[in-house]
C-alpha positions as CSV (number, residue, x, y, z in Angstrom):
1,X,-35.8,-6.0,7.8
2,X,-32.1,-6.6,7.5
3,X,-30.8,-9.7,6.1
4,X,-28.9,-11.6,8.3
5,X,-25.6,-13.2,6.9
6,X,-24.6,-17.2,7.6
7,X,-21.3,-18.4,7.5
8,X,-21.1,-22.1,7.1
9,X,-18.3,-25.0,7.3
10,X,-17.8,-24.9,3.8
11,X,-17.4,-21.2,3.8
12,X,-15.0,-21.6,6.4
13,X,-13.0,-24.1,4.2
14,X,-13.1,-21.7,1.5
15,X,-10.9,-19.1,3.5
16,X,-8.7,-22.1,4.7
17,X,-8.4,-22.8,0.6
18,X,-7.9,-19.2,-0.2
19,X,-5.0,-18.9,2.8
20,X,-3.0,-22.2,1.2
21,X,-2.9,-20.5,-2.4
22,X,-2.1,-16.9,-1.1
23,X,0.7,-17.7,1.1
24,X,2.3,-20.7,-0.8
25,X,2.1,-18.5,-3.9
26,X,3.5,-15.7,-2.4
27,X,6.3,-17.8,-0.1
28,X,7.6,-20.1,-3.4
29,X,6.8,-16.8,-6.1
30,X,5.0,-19.7,-8.2
31,X,1.2,-20.3,-9.0
32,X,-0.4,-22.3,-6.7
33,X,-4.3,-23.1,-7.6
34,X,-6.9,-25.5,-6.1
35,X,-10.0,-27.2,-7.3
36,X,-13.4,-25.5,-7.6
37,X,-15.0,-29.0,-6.2
38,X,-14.8,-30.1,-3.1
39,X,-15.2,-33.8,-2.3
40,X,-17.1,-35.1,1.0
41,X,-14.9,-37.9,2.9
42,X,-15.7,-39.8,6.3
43,X,-12.0,-39.5,7.9
44,X,-9.0,-37.4,7.5
45,X,-5.7,-39.5,7.1
46,X,-1.8,-38.7,6.3
47,X,-0.9,-39.9,3.5
48,X,2.5,-40.8,1.5
49,X,4.7,-39.1,0.9
50,X,5.0,-36.6,3.3
51,X,1.8,-35.7,5.4
52,X,1.1,-32.6,8.0
53,X,-1.5,-32.1,10.4
54,X,-2.4,-28.7,12.6
55,X,-4.8,-28.8,15.3
56,X,-6.8,-25.5,16.0
57,X,-8.7,-24.8,18.9
58,X,-11.3,-21.9,20.5
59,X,-14.2,-20.5,18.8
60,X,-14.6,-23.9,16.9
61,X,-12.6,-27.1,17.0
62,X,-11.0,-28.7,13.9
63,X,-8.2,-30.5,12.2
64,X,-6.2,-29.6,9.0
65,X,-4.2,-32.3,7.2
66,X,-2.0,-31.7,4.2
67,X,-0.7,-34.7,2.1
68,X,2.3,-34.2,-0.4
69,X,3.5,-36.3,-3.4
70,X,7.3,-36.1,-3.0
71,X,7.3,-34.2,-6.3
72,X,4.9,-31.7,-5.2
73,X,7.2,-31.2,-1.6
74,X,10.4,-30.8,-3.7
75,X,8.9,-28.3,-6.1
76,X,7.5,-26.1,-2.9
77,X,10.8,-26.6,-0.9
78,X,13.0,-25.7,-3.9
79,X,11.0,-22.5,-5.0
80,X,10.9,-21.5,-1.4
81,X,14.7,-21.9,-0.9
82,X,15.6,-20.2,-4.1
83,X,13.5,-17.2,-3.5
84,X,15.2,-16.9,0.1
85,X,18.6,-17.0,-1.9
86,X,19.7,-20.4,-1.5
87,X,21.7,-21.9,-4.2
88,X,20.4,-24.6,-6.6
89,X,23.4,-27.1,-6.0
90,X,23.0,-26.5,-2.2
91,X,19.3,-28.0,-1.8
92,X,18.3,-31.4,-0.7
93,X,17.1,-33.8,-3.4
94,X,15.5,-36.4,-1.5
95,X,11.8,-35.4,0.0
96,X,13.2,-37.4,3.0
97,X,15.3,-34.8,4.0
98,X,15.1,-33.0,7.1
99,X,15.4,-29.7,5.2
100,X,12.3,-30.5,3.5
101,X,10.0,-31.4,6.3
102,X,11.3,-28.3,8.0
103,X,10.6,-25.8,5.3
104,X,7.1,-27.8,4.4
105,X,6.3,-27.3,8.2
106,X,7.5,-23.6,8.3
107,X,4.9,-23.2,5.3
108,X,2.1,-24.9,6.9
109,X,2.8,-22.7,10.3
110,X,2.5,-19.6,8.2
111,X,-0.7,-21.2,6.0
112,X,-2.4,-21.8,9.3
113,X,-1.4,-18.3,10.8
114,X,-2.9,-16.6,8.1
115,X,-6.1,-18.4,8.4
116,X,-6.6,-17.7,11.9
117,X,-5.9,-14.3,11.4
118,X,-8.3,-13.9,8.7
119,X,-11.0,-16.1,10.8
120,X,-10.6,-13.4,13.6
121,X,-11.0,-10.4,11.5
122,X,-14.0,-11.6,9.3
123,X,-15.7,-13.7,11.8
124,X,-15.0,-12.3,14.6
125,X,-13.9,-15.4,16.3
126,X,-10.7,-16.6,18.0
127,X,-9.0,-19.7,17.2
128,X,-5.3,-21.0,18.3
129,X,-3.2,-23.6,16.5
130,X,-0.7,-25.7,17.6
131,X,2.8,-26.5,15.8
132,X,2.5,-28.3,12.5
133,X,3.7,-32.2,12.7
134,X,5.4,-33.0,9.3
135,X,5.8,-36.6,8.9
136,X,7.6,-38.5,5.8
137,X,5.4,-41.5,5.2
138,X,5.1,-44.8,3.3
139,X,1.8,-45.7,4.8
140,X,-1.7,-44.1,5.1
141,X,-2.7,-43.2,8.9
142,X,-5.8,-42.2,10.1
143,X,-6.4,-39.2,12.1
144,X,-9.1,-37.8,13.9
145,X,-9.8,-34.8,16.2
146,X,-9.8,-35.5,20.0
147,X,-12.8,-34.3,20.7
148,X,-16.4,-34.5,21.2
149,X,-17.9,-33.4,17.7
150,X,-21.5,-33.5,17.2
151,X,-21.8,-33.6,13.6
152,X,-18.4,-34.0,12.4
153,X,-17.7,-33.1,9.1
154,X,-14.6,-33.7,6.5
155,X,-13.4,-32.3,3.5
156,X,-10.7,-33.1,1.0
157,X,-9.7,-30.2,-1.5
158,X,-6.8,-30.9,-4.3
159,X,-4.0,-28.2,-5.2
160,X,-2.2,-28.1,-8.3
161,X,1.5,-26.2,-8.1
162,X,2.7,-24.9,-11.2
163,X,4.6,-27.4,-12.5
164,X,1.3,-29.5,-11.9
165,X,2.3,-31.8,-9.3
166,X,-0.8,-32.3,-7.1
167,X,-1.0,-32.3,-3.2
168,X,-4.2,-32.2,-0.8
169,X,-5.8,-30.3,1.7
170,X,-7.8,-32.0,4.5
171,X,-10.3,-30.2,7.1
172,X,-12.3,-32.0,9.7
173,X,-14.5,-30.0,11.8
174,X,-18.0,-29.9,13.8
175,X,-20.8,-28.9,11.4
176,X,-21.4,-25.3,12.6
177,X,-23.1,-21.9,11.2
178,X,-22.1,-18.1,12.3
179,X,-24.9,-15.9,12.0
180,X,-24.0,-11.8,11.7
181,X,-26.6,-10.0,13.4
182,X,-25.4,-6.6,13.1
183,X,-22.8,-5.0,11.0
184,X,-19.2,-4.4,12.1
185,X,-15.9,-3.3,10.7
186,X,-13.1,-5.5,10.0
187,X,-10.2,-5.0,11.6
188,X,-7.3,-3.8,9.1
189,X,-5.0,-6.5,8.0
190,X,-1.6,-4.6,8.4
191,X,1.4,-5.1,6.1
192,X,4.6,-5.5,8.3
193,X,6.7,-4.2,5.4
194,X,4.5,-1.1,5.4
195,X,4.6,-0.6,9.1
196,X,8.3,-0.7,9.3
197,X,8.5,2.0,6.1
198,X,6.2,4.1,7.9
199,X,7.9,4.1,11.3
200,X,11.1,5.3,9.5
201,X,9.5,8.0,7.8
202,X,8.2,9.1,11.0
203,X,11.5,8.8,12.9
204,X,13.3,10.9,10.0
205,X,12.0,14.3,11.2
206,X,12.3,13.6,14.7
207,X,16.3,12.9,14.3
208,X,16.4,16.2,12.4
209,X,14.8,17.9,15.3
210,X,17.4,16.1,17.8
211,X,20.2,18.1,16.0
212,X,18.5,21.3,16.5
213,X,19.8,22.0,20.0
214,X,23.4,21.2,19.3
215,X,23.3,23.8,16.5
216,X,21.8,26.4,18.9
217,X,24.6,25.6,21.5
218,X,27.4,26.1,18.9
219,X,25.6,29.5,18.3
220,X,25.5,30.5,21.8
221,X,29.3,29.5,22.5
222,X,30.2,31.5,19.3
223,X,28.6,34.6,20.8
224,X,30.3,34.1,24.3
225,X,26.8,33.5,25.9
């Protein structure tokens, strides 16, 4: 008898942590790691110095919250902008600057986008996200998912930047299980750069072929035909 595979809420949290680590590490060209220990919490909340929240819906509903210290926020912002080619003396120096919030919001959008794509490929479940909301805070703000959850669960995971600055990920969602009844092939995760390169290679022969009729016409003209 075939053994069924079960994906729990904590497995979904792990996929989210992997998206955070992978996307932020790539975007900032630095090492972003997360703790192997997960904390059970009762409520999700936005905390100083910068908090961000994203609501997702569809196959299941949840709330993703990330809380950054000013040191962690500035480090991620600086590394991202330097990788993008900005000069260091042109960067913002205060975590309350709009540029810092904009960059962190864009990074969170990339993270949750990677997560929703992973859920679609690996669980065959479609979820959608709203635009991340980023706030500079000096007080804690409690957040809850605006929906009726039968068995709400909340988790907190700590992340560490390359310079040992800490930020936190919080996830709130209904306790759930996905049970795999049959085997299926996961959709391939196409790399945009590879697609562009492959397209350019396939277009090169067609350009050479396009020139061929011009050569034939010139030859016919020379022959007086």
